[in-house]
N, CA, C and O atoms as a GROMACS GRO file, in nm:
protein
  604
    1MET      N    1   8.263  -4.901   0.747
    1MET     CA    2   8.165  -4.809   0.695
    1MET      C    3   8.126  -4.738   0.790
    1MET      O    4   8.091  -4.794   0.894
    2PHE      N    5   8.123  -4.630   0.781
    2PHE     CA    6   8.071  -4.500   0.874
    2PHE      C    7   7.940  -4.473   0.832
    2PHE      O    8   7.906  -4.465   0.714
    3THR      N    9   7.844  -4.454   0.962
    3THR     CA   10   7.727  -4.393   0.905
    3THR      C   11   7.718  -4.243   0.957
    3THR      O   12   7.820  -4.183   0.992
    4GLU      N   13   7.618  -4.197   0.961
    4GLU     CA   14   7.629  -4.046   0.954
    4GLU      C   15   7.620  -4.019   1.122
    4GLU      O   16   7.661  -3.916   1.175
    5LEU      N   17   7.563  -4.125   1.191
    5LEU     CA   18   7.549  -4.112   1.327
    5LEU      C   19   7.689  -4.114   1.413
    5LEU      O   20   7.719  -4.041   1.507
    6SER      N   21   7.762  -4.217   1.356
    6SER     CA   22   7.906  -4.224   1.408
    6SER      C   23   7.990  -4.137   1.398
    6SER      O   24   8.081  -4.136   1.481
    7LEU      N   25   7.984  -4.032   1.291
    7LEU     CA   26   8.056  -3.920   1.285
    7LEU      C   27   8.069  -3.801   1.396
    7LEU      O   28   7.957  -3.765   1.433
    8PRO      N   29   8.156  -3.743   1.448
    8PRO     CA   30   8.120  -3.636   1.534
    8PRO      C   31   8.048  -3.529   1.445
    8PRO      O   32   8.059  -3.514   1.323
    9GLY      N   33   7.973  -3.457   1.534
    9GLY     CA   34   7.862  -3.366   1.480
    9GLY      C   35   7.778  -3.399   1.397
    9GLY      O   36   7.720  -3.316   1.328
   10ALA      N   37   7.750  -3.554   1.388
   10ALA     CA   38   7.665  -3.580   1.306
   10ALA      C   39   7.505  -3.585   1.369
   10ALA      O   40   7.400  -3.581   1.304
   11ARG      N   41   7.522  -3.595   1.522
   11ARG     CA   42   7.367  -3.582   1.568
   11ARG      C   43   7.311  -3.447   1.578
   11ARG      O   44   7.192  -3.421   1.592
   12THR      N   45   7.428  -3.348   1.567
   12THR     CA   46   7.345  -3.218   1.563
   12THR      C   47   7.325  -3.208   1.417
   12THR      O   48   7.219  -3.148   1.402
   13TYR      N   49   7.378  -3.239   1.300
   13TYR     CA   50   7.335  -3.250   1.138
   13TYR      C   51   7.180  -3.296   1.174
   13TYR      O   52   7.084  -3.221   1.158
   14HIS      N   53   7.171  -3.410   1.217
   14HIS     CA   54   7.069  -3.488   1.218
   14HIS      C   55   6.957  -3.418   1.284
   14HIS      O   56   6.848  -3.408   1.227
   15ARG      N   57   6.983  -3.359   1.424
   15ARG     CA   58   6.853  -3.269   1.472
   15ARG      C   59   6.827  -3.135   1.381
   15ARG      O   60   6.720  -3.077   1.366
   16GLN      N   61   6.944  -3.103   1.328
   16GLN     CA   62   6.909  -2.958   1.263
   16GLN      C   63   6.845  -2.990   1.106
   16GLN      O   64   6.790  -2.909   1.032
   17ASN      N   65   6.870  -3.128   1.083
   17ASN     CA   66   6.781  -3.188   0.956
   17ASN      C   67   6.628  -3.166   0.978
   17ASN      O   68   6.545  -3.104   0.912
   18LEU      N   69   6.617  -3.240   1.096
   18LEU     CA   70   6.466  -3.289   1.148
   18LEU      C   71   6.406  -3.121   1.160
   18LEU      O   72   6.305  -3.080   1.103
   19LEU      N   73   6.486  -3.051   1.236
   19LEU     CA   74   6.415  -2.913   1.263
   19LEU      C   75   6.398  -2.829   1.123
   19LEU      O   76   6.311  -2.743   1.109
   20TYR      N   77   6.474  -2.857   1.043
   20TYR     CA   78   6.465  -2.786   0.900
   20TYR      C   79   6.363  -2.864   0.823
   20TYR      O   80   6.289  -2.798   0.750
   21GLU      N   81   6.346  -3.002   0.828
   21GLU     CA   82   6.210  -3.055   0.796
   21GLU      C   83   6.077  -3.008   0.836
   21GLU      O   84   5.981  -2.992   0.760
   22LYS      N   85   6.078  -2.991   0.951
   22LYS     CA   86   5.952  -2.973   1.032
   22LYS      C   87   5.937  -2.820   0.990
   22LYS      O   88   5.817  -2.805   0.968
   23LEU      N   89   6.002  -2.705   0.969
   23LEU     CA   90   6.002  -2.589   0.953
   23LEU      C   91   5.960  -2.581   0.791
   23LEU      O   92   5.901  -2.480   0.755
   24LYS      N   93   5.987  -2.675   0.702
   24LYS     CA   94   5.967  -2.675   0.585
   24LYS      C   95   5.808  -2.736   0.542
   24LYS      O   96   5.733  -2.710   0.448
   25MET      N   97   5.799  -2.816   0.643
   25MET     CA   98   5.654  -2.877   0.653
   25MET      C   99   5.565  -2.754   0.705
   25MET      O  100   5.458  -2.736   0.646
   26LYS      N  101   5.598  -2.670   0.811
   26LYS     CA  102   5.525  -2.579   0.877
   26LYS      C  103   5.490  -2.440   0.778
   26LYS      O  104   5.393  -2.364   0.787
   27GLU      N  105   5.605  -2.436   0.680
   27GLU     CA  106   5.593  -2.348   0.574
   27GLU      C  107   5.503  -2.371   0.468
   27GLU      O  108   5.425  -2.285   0.426
   28LYS      N  109   5.514  -2.513   0.415
   28LYS     CA  110   5.425  -2.543   0.333
   28LYS      C  111   5.271  -2.522   0.375
   28LYS      O  112   5.186  -2.470   0.302
   29GLU      N  113   5.250  -2.568   0.496
   29GLU     CA  114   5.114  -2.536   0.552
   29GLU      C  115   5.058  -2.403   0.566
   29GLU      O  116   4.940  -2.370   0.551
   30VAL      N  117   5.172  -2.322   0.600
   30VAL     CA  118   5.142  -2.177   0.597
   30VAL      C  119   5.126  -2.112   0.483
   30VAL      O  120   5.039  -2.027   0.466
   31MET      N  121   5.205  -2.145   0.402
   31MET     CA  122   5.190  -2.096   0.264
   31MET      C  123   5.036  -2.134   0.189
   31MET      O  124   4.970  -2.064   0.112
   32SER      N  125   5.011  -2.246   0.233
   32SER     CA  126   4.881  -2.330   0.172
   32SER      C  127   4.791  -2.250   0.227
   32SER      O  128   4.735  -2.184   0.140
   33PHE      N  129   4.747  -2.224   0.352
   33PHE     CA  130   4.692  -2.149   0.473
   33PHE      C  131   4.666  -1.996   0.377
   33PHE      O  132   4.558  -1.950   0.340
   34LEU      N  133   4.793  -1.947   0.356
   34LEU     CA  134   4.798  -1.808   0.293
   34LEU      C  135   4.729  -1.778   0.151
   34LEU      O  136   4.664  -1.681   0.114
   35HIS      N  137   4.772  -1.909   0.078
   35HIS     CA  138   4.723  -1.918  -0.048
   35HIS      C  139   4.554  -1.941  -0.041
   35HIS      O  140   4.484  -1.880  -0.122
   36ASN      N  141   4.505  -2.014   0.039
   36ASN     CA  142   4.379  -2.031   0.058
   36ASN      C  143   4.288  -1.900   0.102
   36ASN      O  144   4.178  -1.865   0.057
   37LEU      N  145   4.365  -1.844   0.196
   37LEU     CA  146   4.304  -1.696   0.246
   37LEU      C  147   4.275  -1.603   0.136
   37LEU      O  148   4.168  -1.545   0.120
   38GLU      N  149   4.406  -1.592   0.045
   38GLU     CA  150   4.406  -1.516  -0.070
   38GLU      C  151   4.285  -1.542  -0.169
   38GLU      O  152   4.228  -1.453  -0.232
   39MET      N  153   4.251  -1.695  -0.176
   39MET     CA  154   4.172  -1.703  -0.274
   39MET      C  155   4.019  -1.670  -0.237
   39MET      O  156   3.927  -1.632  -0.310
   40GLU      N  157   4.025  -1.696  -0.091
   40GLU     CA  158   3.903  -1.647  -0.004
   40GLU      C  159   3.875  -1.514  -0.035
   40GLU      O  160   3.764  -1.485  -0.079
   41TYR      N  161   3.987  -1.404  -0.013
   41TYR     CA  162   3.980  -1.275  -0.009
   41TYR      C  163   3.919  -1.252  -0.181
   41TYR      O  164   3.812  -1.194  -0.201
   42VAL      N  165   4.009  -1.307  -0.297
   42VAL     CA  166   3.975  -1.269  -0.408
   42VAL      C  167   3.800  -1.282  -0.445
   42VAL      O  168   3.725  -1.200  -0.498
   43GLU      N  169   3.776  -1.422  -0.392
   43GLU     CA  170   3.631  -1.451  -0.407
   43GLU      C  171   3.537  -1.354  -0.339
   43GLU      O  172   3.444  -1.312  -0.409
   44ALA      N  173   3.546  -1.312  -0.217
   44ALA     CA  174   3.481  -1.225  -0.113
   44ALA      C  175   3.481  -1.111  -0.237
   44ALA      O  176   3.379  -1.108  -0.306
   45CYS      N  177   3.570  -1.033  -0.264
   45CYS     CA  178   3.608  -0.933  -0.350
   45CYS      C  179   3.491  -0.946  -0.438
   45CYS      O  180   3.402  -0.862  -0.424
   46LYS      N  181   3.476  -1.040  -0.528
   46LYS     CA  182   3.402  -1.058  -0.624
   46LYS      C  183   3.271  -1.064  -0.589
   46LYS      O  184   3.186  -1.017  -0.665
   47ASN      N  185   3.237  -1.125  -0.469
   47ASN     CA  186   3.067  -1.127  -0.417
   47ASN      C  187   3.067  -0.991  -0.382
   47ASN      O  188   2.965  -0.930  -0.414
   48ASN      N  189   3.150  -0.929  -0.327
   48ASN     CA  190   3.109  -0.774  -0.262
   48ASN      C  191   3.054  -0.700  -0.404
   48ASN      O  192   2.949  -0.636  -0.408
   49GLN      N  193   3.133  -0.720  -0.509
   49GLN     CA  194   3.118  -0.647  -0.624
   49GLN      C  195   2.964  -0.673  -0.683
   49GLN      O  196   2.884  -0.588  -0.722
   50GLU      N  197   2.950  -0.808  -0.676
   50GLU     CA  198   2.829  -0.852  -0.729
   50GLU      C  199   2.704  -0.812  -0.634
   50GLU      O  200   2.591  -0.814  -0.683
   51LEU      N  201   2.717  -0.786  -0.535
   51LEU     CA  202   2.652  -0.734  -0.404
   51LEU      C  203   2.610  -0.607  -0.431
   51LEU      O  204   2.492  -0.571  -0.425
   52LYS      N  205   2.741  -0.509  -0.472
   52LYS     CA  206   2.719  -0.398  -0.485
   52LYS      C  207   2.636  -0.335  -0.632
   52LYS      O  208   2.571  -0.230  -0.637
   53LYS      N  209   2.657  -0.423  -0.734
   53LYS     CA  210   2.579  -0.386  -0.806
   53LYS      C  211   2.420  -0.456  -0.816
   53LYS      O  212   2.330  -0.412  -0.888
   54GLU      N  213   2.411  -0.553  -0.743
   54GLU     CA  214   2.264  -0.589  -0.694
   54GLU      C  215   2.171  -0.481  -0.610
   54GLU      O  216   2.051  -0.452  -0.616
   55ILE      N  217   2.260  -0.443  -0.546
   55ILE     CA  218   2.186  -0.312  -0.416
   55ILE      C  219   2.171  -0.202  -0.545
   55ILE      O  220   2.065  -0.140  -0.536
   56ASN      N  221   2.242  -0.169  -0.647
   56ASN     CA  222   2.216  -0.048  -0.692
   56ASN      C  223   2.127  -0.095  -0.781
   56ASN      O  224   2.055  -0.001  -0.814
   57LEU      N  225   2.084  -0.230  -0.855
   57LEU     CA  226   1.972  -0.247  -0.947
   57LEU      C  227   1.831  -0.229  -0.835
   57LEU      O  228   1.725  -0.174  -0.865
   58TYR      N  229   1.866  -0.292  -0.703
   58TYR     CA  230   1.734  -0.253  -0.648
   58TYR      C  231   1.709  -0.136  -0.574
   58TYR      O  232   1.602  -0.117  -0.517
   59HIS      N  233   1.811  -0.048  -0.573
   59HIS     CA  234   1.765   0.075  -0.509
   59HIS      C  235   1.722   0.165  -0.656
   59HIS      O  236   1.657   0.269  -0.647
   60LYS      N  237   1.761   0.118  -0.770
   60LYS     CA  238   1.684   0.197  -0.888
   60LYS      C  239   1.531   0.130  -0.900
   60LYS      O  240   1.443   0.200  -0.950
   61LYS      N  241   1.502   0.008  -0.859
   61LYS     CA  242   1.348  -0.052  -0.874
   61LYS      C  243   1.298   0.026  -0.758
   61LYS      O  244   1.183   0.068  -0.769
   62LEU      N  245   1.364   0.053  -0.647
   62LEU     CA  246   1.283   0.107  -0.510
   62LEU      C  247   1.257   0.271  -0.561
   62LEU      O  248   1.160   0.331  -0.514
   63VAL      N  249   1.322   0.320  -0.630
   63VAL     CA  250   1.310   0.461  -0.679
   63VAL      C  251   1.201   0.448  -0.776
   63VAL      O  252   1.112   0.533  -0.765
   64ILE      N  253   1.189   0.360  -0.870
   64ILE     CA  254   1.060   0.346  -0.970
   64ILE      C  255   0.936   0.326  -0.895
   64ILE      O  256   0.829   0.382  -0.919
   65LEU      N  257   0.964   0.228  -0.786
   65LEU     CA  258   0.840   0.192  -0.711
   65LEU      C  259   0.767   0.296  -0.634
   65LEU      O  260   0.649   0.327  -0.617
   66LYS      N  261   0.895   0.343  -0.591
   66LYS     CA  262   0.831   0.493  -0.512
   66LYS      C  263   0.743   0.599  -0.580
   66LYS      O  264   0.652   0.662  -0.526
   67GLN      N  265   0.784   0.609  -0.703
   67GLN     CA  266   0.750   0.710  -0.810
   67GLN      C  267   0.604   0.644  -0.847
   67GLN      O  268   0.516   0.730  -0.858
   68GLU      N  269   0.574   0.550  -0.862
   68GLU     CA  270   0.463   0.454  -0.888
   68GLU      C  271   0.380   0.470  -0.789
   68GLU      O  272   0.266   0.507  -0.818
   69SER      N  273   0.408   0.451  -0.678
   69SER     CA  274   0.340   0.473  -0.554
   69SER      C  275   0.254   0.577  -0.538
   69SER      O  276   0.132   0.575  -0.520
   70LYS      N  277   0.362   0.707  -0.552
   70LYS     CA  278   0.324   0.821  -0.542
   70LYS      C  279   0.200   0.903  -0.633
   70LYS      O  280   0.119   0.991  -0.605
   71LYS      N  281   0.235   0.815  -0.771
   71LYS     CA  282   0.125   0.841  -0.868
   71LYS      C  283   0.010   0.761  -0.864
   71LYS      O  284  -0.091   0.801  -0.922
   72LEU      N  285   0.010   0.646  -0.800
   72LEU     CA  286  -0.126   0.566  -0.751
   72LEU      C  287  -0.182   0.634  -0.641
   72LEU      O  288  -0.301   0.666  -0.636
   73GLN      N  289  -0.099   0.657  -0.553
   73GLN     CA  290  -0.165   0.746  -0.433
   73GLN      C  291  -0.222   0.886  -0.500
   73GLN      O  292  -0.331   0.925  -0.458
   74ALA      N  293  -0.185   0.929  -0.557
   74ALA     CA  294  -0.260   1.062  -0.615
   74ALA      C  295  -0.397   1.017  -0.719
   74ALA      O  296  -0.493   1.094  -0.727
   75ASP      N  297  -0.393   0.922  -0.775
   75ASP     CA  298  -0.484   0.886  -0.883
   75ASP      C  299  -0.584   0.847  -0.741
   75ASP      O  300  -0.693   0.902  -0.725
   76TRP      N  301  -0.542   0.766  -0.665
   76TRP     CA  302  -0.648   0.727  -0.558
   76TRP      C  303  -0.735   0.833  -0.483
   76TRP      O  304  -0.850   0.835  -0.438
   77ALA      N  305  -0.641   0.911  -0.488
   77ALA     CA  306  -0.729   1.062  -0.398
   77ALA      C  307  -0.812   1.128  -0.520
   77ALA      O  308  -0.922   1.174  -0.493
   78ILE      N  309  -0.759   1.133  -0.661
   78ILE     CA  310  -0.872   1.184  -0.727
   78ILE      C  311  -0.990   1.096  -0.728
   78ILE      O  312  -1.102   1.146  -0.714
   79ILE      N  313  -0.976   0.970  -0.742
   79ILE     CA  314  -1.104   0.856  -0.765
   79ILE      C  315  -1.172   0.899  -0.644
   79ILE      O  316  -1.289   0.934  -0.660
   80HIS      N  317  -1.108   0.903  -0.487
   80HIS     CA  318  -1.176   0.880  -0.382
   80HIS      C  319  -1.257   1.049  -0.371
   80HIS      O  320  -1.362   1.059  -0.308
   81GLN      N  321  -1.197   1.167  -0.435
   81GLN     CA  322  -1.286   1.285  -0.432
   81GLN      C  323  -1.399   1.267  -0.548
   81GLN      O  324  -1.512   1.304  -0.516
   82TYR      N  325  -1.385   1.229  -0.645
   82TYR     CA  326  -1.485   1.178  -0.734
   82TYR      C  327  -1.596   1.117  -0.695
   82TYR      O  328  -1.704   1.171  -0.720
   83LEU      N  329  -1.591   0.989  -0.623
   83LEU     CA  330  -1.678   0.929  -0.556
   83LEU      C  331  -1.734   0.992  -0.449
   83LEU      O  332  -1.851   0.963  -0.425
   84VAL      N  333  -1.674   1.078  -0.371
   84VAL     CA  334  -1.746   1.141  -0.231
   84VAL      C  335  -1.815   1.272  -0.336
   84VAL      O  336  -1.916   1.315  -0.281
   85ASP      N  337  -1.789   1.338  -0.458
   85ASP     CA  338  -1.874   1.426  -0.481
   85ASP      C  339  -1.998   1.345  -0.564
   85ASP      O  340  -2.111   1.390  -0.574
   86LEU      N  341  -1.959   1.231  -0.614
   86LEU     CA  342  -2.059   1.124  -0.693
   86LEU      C  343  -2.181   1.124  -0.590
   86LEU      O  344  -2.296   1.162  -0.612
   87ASN      N  345  -2.135   1.081  -0.489
   87ASN     CA  346  -2.217   1.032  -0.366
   87ASN      C  347  -2.316   1.174  -0.306
   87ASN      O  348  -2.430   1.176  -0.260
   88LEU      N  349  -2.240   1.262  -0.325
   88LEU     CA  350  -2.312   1.385  -0.262
   88LEU      C  351  -2.424   1.420  -0.356
   88LEU      O  352  -2.530   1.470  -0.320
   89SER      N  353  -2.386   1.386  -0.498
   89SER     CA  354  -2.470   1.455  -0.613
   89SER      C  355  -2.584   1.340  -0.617
   89SER      O  356  -2.701   1.371  -0.642
   90CYS      N  357  -2.551   1.230  -0.596
   90CYS     CA  358  -2.671   1.123  -0.569
   90CYS      C  359  -2.766   1.175  -0.470
   90CYS      O  360  -2.882   1.208  -0.494
   91LYS      N  361  -2.700   1.181  -0.349
   91LYS     CA  362  -2.799   1.254  -0.239
   91LYS      C  363  -2.876   1.341  -0.270
   91LYS      O  364  -2.997   1.339  -0.248
   92ASP      N  365  -2.816   1.428  -0.325
   92ASP     CA  366  -2.880   1.586  -0.390
   92ASP      C  367  -3.012   1.541  -0.460
   92ASP      O  368  -3.127   1.574  -0.429
   93GLU      N  369  -2.968   1.452  -0.569
   93GLU     CA  370  -3.089   1.382  -0.671
   93GLU      C  371  -3.194   1.293  -0.626
   93GLU      O  372  -3.301   1.273  -0.684
   94GLN      N  373  -3.141   1.225  -0.485
   94GLN     CA  374  -3.263   1.151  -0.420
   94GLN      C  375  -3.331   1.242  -0.345
   94GLN      O  376  -3.452   1.224  -0.332
   95GLU      N  377  -3.274   1.347  -0.288
   95GLU     CA  378  -3.368   1.431  -0.208
   95GLU      C  379  -3.447   1.530  -0.311
   95GLU      O  380  -3.552   1.585  -0.279
   96LYS      N  381  -3.400   1.542  -0.405
   96LYS     CA  382  -3.487   1.626  -0.500
   96LYS      C  383  -3.607   1.537  -0.556
   96LYS      O  384  -3.719   1.588  -0.563
   97THR      N  385  -3.584   1.394  -0.599
   97THR     CA  386  -3.658   1.308  -0.646
   97THR      C  387  -3.791   1.300  -0.527
   97THR      O  388  -3.907   1.324  -0.560
   98SER      N  389  -3.757   1.266  -0.402
   98SER     CA  390  -3.840   1.277  -0.296
   98SER      C  391  -3.931   1.365  -0.259
   98SER      O  392  -4.033   1.338  -0.196
   99ASN      N  393  -3.887   1.502  -0.306
   99ASN     CA  394  -3.940   1.629  -0.291
   99ASN      C  395  -4.047   1.627  -0.399
   99ASN      O  396  -4.162   1.662  -0.375
  100LEU      N  397  -4.008   1.585  -0.519
  100LEU     CA  398  -4.099   1.591  -0.646
  100LEU      C  399  -4.210   1.483  -0.598
  100LEU      O  400  -4.328   1.517  -0.591
  101GLU      N  401  -4.171   1.366  -0.569
  101GLU     CA  402  -4.276   1.287  -0.535
  101GLU      C  403  -4.361   1.331  -0.415
  101GLU      O  404  -4.482   1.314  -0.429
  102THR      N  405  -4.320   1.381  -0.306
  102THR     CA  406  -4.396   1.451  -0.204
  102THR      C  407  -4.496   1.531  -0.272
  102THR      O  408  -4.618   1.515  -0.259
  103GLN      N  409  -4.435   1.629  -0.354
  103GLN     CA  410  -4.521   1.722  -0.401
  103GLN      C  411  -4.635   1.673  -0.519
  103GLN      O  412  -4.738   1.738  -0.538
  104GLU      N  413  -4.611   1.582  -0.576
  104GLU     CA  414  -4.714   1.511  -0.653
  104GLU      C  415  -4.798   1.428  -0.583
  104GLU      O  416  -4.916   1.431  -0.618
  105HIS      N  417  -4.766   1.354  -0.492
  105HIS     CA  418  -4.849   1.321  -0.375
  105HIS      C  419  -4.963   1.432  -0.318
  105HIS      O  420  -5.083   1.412  -0.330
  106GLN      N  421  -4.912   1.539  -0.261
  106GLN     CA  422  -5.020   1.648  -0.246
  106GLN      C  423  -5.091   1.665  -0.331
  106GLN      O  424  -5.211   1.647  -0.308
  107VAL      N  425  -5.047   1.709  -0.471
  107VAL     CA  426  -5.126   1.768  -0.568
  107VAL      C  427  -5.232   1.672  -0.583
  107VAL      O  428  -5.349   1.707  -0.598
  108SER      N  429  -5.190   1.539  -0.580
  108SER     CA  430  -5.267   1.443  -0.615
  108SER      C  431  -5.407   1.428  -0.528
  108SER      O  432  -5.520   1.414  -0.573
  109GLU      N  433  -5.361   1.437  -0.374
  109GLU     CA  434  -5.430   1.418  -0.283
  109GLU      C  435  -5.542   1.542  -0.290
  109GLU      O  436  -5.663   1.527  -0.272
  110THR      N  437  -5.478   1.660  -0.319
  110THR     CA  438  -5.589   1.801  -0.313
  110THR      C  439  -5.663   1.767  -0.432
  110THR      O  440  -5.785   1.767  -0.414
  111ALA      N  441  -5.623   1.735  -0.557
  111ALA     CA  442  -5.733   1.708  -0.698
  111ALA      C  443  -5.819   1.623  -0.642
  111ALA      O  444  -5.937   1.655  -0.658
  112ARG      N  445  -5.793   1.504  -0.569
  112ARG     CA  446  -5.895   1.404  -0.520
  112ARG      C  447  -5.981   1.457  -0.413
  112ARG      O  448  -6.098   1.418  -0.412
  113GLU      N  449  -5.942   1.536  -0.325
  113GLU     CA  450  -6.014   1.609  -0.237
  113GLU      C  451  -6.106   1.698  -0.322
  113GLU      O  452  -6.225   1.669  -0.306
  114LEU      N  453  -6.085   1.791  -0.403
  114LEU     CA  454  -6.143   1.882  -0.507
  114LEU      C  455  -6.234   1.812  -0.573
  114LEU      O  456  -6.345   1.861  -0.596
  115GLY      N  457  -6.197   1.679  -0.617
  115GLY     CA  458  -6.298   1.608  -0.689
  115GLY      C  459  -6.406   1.556  -0.610
  115GLY      O  460  -6.521   1.552  -0.655
  116LEU      N  461  -6.375   1.517  -0.495
  116LEU     CA  462  -6.474   1.461  -0.417
  116LEU      C  463  -6.578   1.579  -0.351
  116LEU      O  464  -6.698   1.560  -0.332
  117ALA      N  465  -6.512   1.691  -0.325
  117ALA     CA  466  -6.597   1.810  -0.287
  117ALA      C  467  -6.662   1.861  -0.393
  117ALA      O  468  -6.763   1.917  -0.349
  118THR      N  469  -6.656   1.871  -0.516
  118THR     CA  470  -6.707   1.906  -0.641
  118THR      C  471  -6.840   1.800  -0.670
  118THR      O  472  -6.952   1.840  -0.704
  119ALA      N  473  -6.802   1.659  -0.649
  119ALA     CA  474  -6.912   1.575  -0.661
  119ALA      C  475  -6.994   1.605  -0.537
  119ALA      O  476  -7.113   1.616  -0.565
  120GLN      N  477  -6.972   1.618  -0.431
  120GLN     CA  478  -7.060   1.626  -0.322
  120GLN      C  479  -7.138   1.769  -0.334
  120GLN      O  480  -7.253   1.777  -0.290
  121GLU      N  481  -7.086   1.862  -0.382
  121GLU     CA  482  -7.174   1.960  -0.406
  121GLU      C  483  -7.273   1.984  -0.512
  121GLU      O  484  -7.368   2.061  -0.527
  122GLU      N  485  -7.207   1.877  -0.588
  122GLU     CA  486  -7.342   1.882  -0.716
  122GLU      C  487  -7.413   1.789  -0.662
  122GLU      O  488  -7.527   1.797  -0.705
  123SER      N  489  -7.401   1.700  -0.584
  123SER     CA  490  -7.475   1.603  -0.534
  123SER      C  491  -7.597   1.691  -0.455
  123SER      O  492  -7.717   1.680  -0.482
  124ILE      N  493  -7.548   1.768  -0.368
  124ILE     CA  494  -7.624   1.840  -0.292
  124ILE      C  495  -7.720   1.947  -0.365
  124ILE      O  496  -7.835   1.970  -0.328
  125LEU      N  497  -7.658   2.005  -0.470
  125LEU     CA  498  -7.759   2.094  -0.541
  125LEU      C  499  -7.817   2.006  -0.630
  125LEU      O  500  -7.925   2.056  -0.661
  126GLN      N  501  -7.802   1.907  -0.683
  126GLN     CA  502  -7.897   1.808  -0.749
  126GLN      C  503  -8.018   1.785  -0.674
  126GLN      O  504  -8.133   1.805  -0.712
  127ASN      N  505  -7.973   1.731  -0.544
  127ASN     CA  506  -8.097   1.727  -0.442
  127ASN      C  507  -8.188   1.834  -0.419
  127ASN      O  508  -8.311   1.827  -0.416
  128LYS      N  509  -8.107   1.945  -0.400
  128LYS     CA  510  -8.183   2.068  -0.392
  128LYS      C  511  -8.271   2.134  -0.521
  128LYS      O  512  -8.355   2.223  -0.507
  129LEU      N  513  -8.247   2.090  -0.608
  129LEU     CA  514  -8.309   2.139  -0.736
  129LEU      C  515  -8.390   2.034  -0.820
  129LEU      O  516  -8.355   1.918  -0.838
  130SER      N  517  -8.469   2.076  -0.855
  130SER     CA  518  -8.543   1.967  -0.959
  130SER      C  519  -8.494   1.946  -1.049
  130SER      O  520  -8.421   2.031  -1.101
  131PRO      N  521  -8.515   1.822  -1.107
  131PRO     CA  522  -8.451   1.783  -1.246
  131PRO      C  523  -8.468   1.886  -1.344
  131PRO      O  524  -8.377   1.893  -1.427
  132GLN      N  525  -8.595   1.997  -1.356
  132GLN     CA  526  -8.594   2.076  -1.459
  132GLN      C  527  -8.499   2.191  -1.451
  132GLN      O  528  -8.450   2.244  -1.551
  133GLU      N  529  -8.469   2.234  -1.307
  133GLU     CA  530  -8.418   2.322  -1.319
  133GLU      C  531  -8.253   2.294  -1.314
  133GLU      O  532  -8.172   2.386  -1.318
  134PHE      N  533  -8.218   2.160  -1.304
  134PHE     CA  534  -8.053   2.149  -1.307
  134PHE      C  535  -8.025   2.131  -1.469
  134PHE      O  536  -8.084   2.047  -1.537
  135PRO      N  537  -7.935   2.214  -1.516
  135PRO     CA  538  -7.913   2.211  -1.643
  135PRO      C  539  -7.846   2.065  -1.643
  135PRO      O  540  -7.814   2.006  -1.539
  136ALA      N  541  -7.828   2.008  -1.785
  136ALA     CA  542  -7.738   1.885  -1.830
  136ALA      C  543  -7.594   1.935  -1.826
  136ALA      O  544  -7.555   2.040  -1.877
  137PRO      N  545  -7.521   1.847  -1.760
  137PRO     CA  546  -7.362   1.902  -1.786
  137PRO      C  547  -7.290   1.911  -1.945
  137PRO      O  548  -7.312   1.820  -2.025
  138SER      N  549  -7.224   2.003  -1.973
  138SER     CA  550  -7.157   1.994  -2.074
  138SER      C  551  -7.063   1.922  -2.095
  138SER      O  552  -6.980   1.916  -2.004
  139PRO      N  553  -7.040   1.841  -2.216
  139PRO     CA  554  -6.928   1.733  -2.248
  139PRO      C  555  -6.789   1.767  -2.190
  139PRO      O  556  -6.721   1.686  -2.126
  140ALA      N  557  -6.755   1.879  -2.213
  140ALA     CA  558  -6.615   1.935  -2.139
  140ALA      C  559  -6.628   1.942  -1.967
  140ALA      O  560  -6.530   1.928  -1.894
  141SER      N  561  -6.740   1.962  -1.926
  141SER     CA  562  -6.735   1.979  -1.775
  141SER      C  563  -6.754   1.810  -1.737
  141SER      O  564  -6.696   1.777  -1.634
  142GLN      N  565  -6.823   1.711  -1.804
  142GLN     CA  566  -6.825   1.588  -1.788
  142GLN      C  567  -6.678   1.531  -1.784
  142GLN      O  568  -6.644   1.459  -1.690
  143SER      N  569  -6.610   1.557  -1.865
  143SER     CA  570  -6.473   1.493  -1.898
  143SER      C  571  -6.371   1.532  -1.792
  143SER      O  572  -6.274   1.463  -1.761
  144SER      N  573  -6.405   1.657  -1.738
  144SER     CA  574  -6.302   1.716  -1.613
  144SER      C  575  -6.353   1.638  -1.489
  144SER      O  576  -6.267   1.596  -1.411
  145LEU      N  577  -6.500   1.613  -1.459
  145LEU     CA  578  -6.538   1.545  -1.390
  145LEU      C  579  -6.483   1.411  -1.363
  145LEU      O  580  -6.426   1.375  -1.260
  146ASP      N  581  -6.509   1.336  -1.480
  146ASP     CA  582  -6.436   1.200  -1.494
  146ASP      C  583  -6.293   1.211  -1.458
  146ASP      O  584  -6.251   1.117  -1.391
  147GLU      N  585  -6.209   1.302  -1.487
  147GLU     CA  586  -6.067   1.308  -1.457
  147GLU      C  587  -6.062   1.294  -1.322
  147GLU      O  588  -5.997   1.202  -1.273
  148PHE      N  589  -6.133   1.389  -1.241
  148PHE     CA  590  -6.114   1.416  -1.091
  148PHE      C  591  -6.139   1.298  -1.019
  148PHE      O  592  -6.075   1.274  -0.917
  149SER      N  593  -6.241   1.209  -1.070
  149SER     CA  594  -6.326   1.085  -1.008
  149SER      C  595  -6.217   0.967  -1.006
  149SER      O  596  -6.200   0.896  -0.907
  150SER      N  597  -6.138   0.954  -1.136
  150SER     CA  598  -6.046   0.876  -1.155
  150SER      C  599  -5.928   0.884  -1.064
  150SER      O  600  -5.869   0.782  -1.030
  151ILE      N  601  -5.891   1.003  -1.022
  151ILE     CA  602  -5.782   1.011  -0.959
  151ILE      C  603  -5.798   0.967  -0.799
  151ILE      O  604  -5.700   0.969  -0.724
   0.00000   0.00000   0.00000
């Protein structure tokens, strides 16, 4: 019985067979690697499409937020101007109130001083005149005297 090794050219066949097997294994590895790359490429394309959709969504949201921001800034500017105007108006009212209080105080002081002066004049006249010469005060003049003395 002859084995493959004992035949002439069998060694060459065996070496070629080993090389062929190695090449077949290498081809399987390369094909598997190629298949994996293709699968990764398909997955990357899907992810890329999803990311593009997400970018478009965020871009739309950004546009909406910018519009809202502009509107809010315009509203804030209106409110700010209203508050400035209101503050100026309030200061004007405070100044008017202060002026009125000052005038009221001055009028009150003047009235009090007039009341004191009138009372002093009456007292001087009363001292100079005798009781018969000084007429009794009328009820109207008496009430005005009471008003000035109460101030």
